[in-house]
C-alpha positions in Angstrom: 16.2 48.9 28.7 12.7 48.8 27.5 13.8 48.9 24.0 16.2 46.0 24.5 13.5 43.9 26.1 11.0 44.7 23.4 13.6 43.8 20.6 14.6 40.5 22.5 11.0 39.5 22.9 10.2 40.2 19.2 13.1 38.2 18.2 12.0 35.2 20.4 8.4 35.4 19.0 9.7 35.6 15.4 12.0 32.5 15.9 9.4 30.5 17.8 6.8 31.3 15.0 9.1 30.1 12.3 9.8 26.8 14.2 6.3 25.7 14.4 5.8 25.8 10.6 4.5 22.3 9.5 5.5 21.2 6.0 2.9 19.0 4.2 3.8 17.1 1.1 0.9 16.4 -1.3 1.1 13.4 -3.8 0.0 14.6 -7.2 -1.8 11.9 -9.4 0.6 10.6 -12.0 -0.7 10.1 -15.4 -1.2 6.4 -16.6 0.5 6.3 -20.0 -1.1 4.3 -22.7 0.1 0.8 -23.3 2.2 0.5 -26.5 0.5 -1.5 -29.3 2.4 -4.6 -29.7 2.7 -6.5 -33.0 0.9 -9.8 -33.2 2.8 -13.1 -34.1 0.9 -15.9 -35.8 1.5 -19.3 -34.6 2.8 -20.3 -38.1 5.7 -17.8 -37.7 6.8 -19.6 -34.5 6.9 -23.1 -35.9 10.6 -22.4 -37.0 11.6 -21.9 -33.1 13.0 -24.8 -31.1 11.0 -25.5 -28.0 13.6 -23.8 -25.7 13.5 -20.6 -27.8 9.7 -20.6 -27.8 9.6 -21.3 -23.9 12.1 -18.4 -23.3 10.0 -16.1 -25.5 6.8 -17.0 -23.7 8.5 -16.5 -20.3 9.8 -13.1 -21.5 6.4 -11.9 -22.8 4.8 -13.1 -19.4 7.5 -11.2 -17.3 7.1 -8.0 -19.3 3.4 -8.0 -19.0 3.6 -8.8 -15.1 6.2 -5.9 -14.9 3.7 -3.4 -16.8 1.0 -4.5 -14.4 2.9 -3.7 -11.3 4.0 -0.4 -12.8 0.5 0.4 -13.5 -0.6 -0.5 -10.0 1.9 1.8 -8.6 0.8 4.7 -10.7 -2.8 4.0 -9.9 -2.1 4.3 -6.1 -1.3 8.0 -6.6 -4.9 8.7 -7.8 
């Protein structure tokens, strides 16, 4: 009888001990990749573009630069 009580108590303590384990997640800092070197475009090279194409190109570049900035901000929050 004593052996059963001792075995039951040991089992309960073992299960209770495992149930109180707290999991802690740690965010590792992400490396910030270097920005790619973009080719430069002279204004003389853009003269042949229509106003619409030039405007679309300017909006595209601005959107990409803004997106890169937001991604860098997200990465920097891990530091």
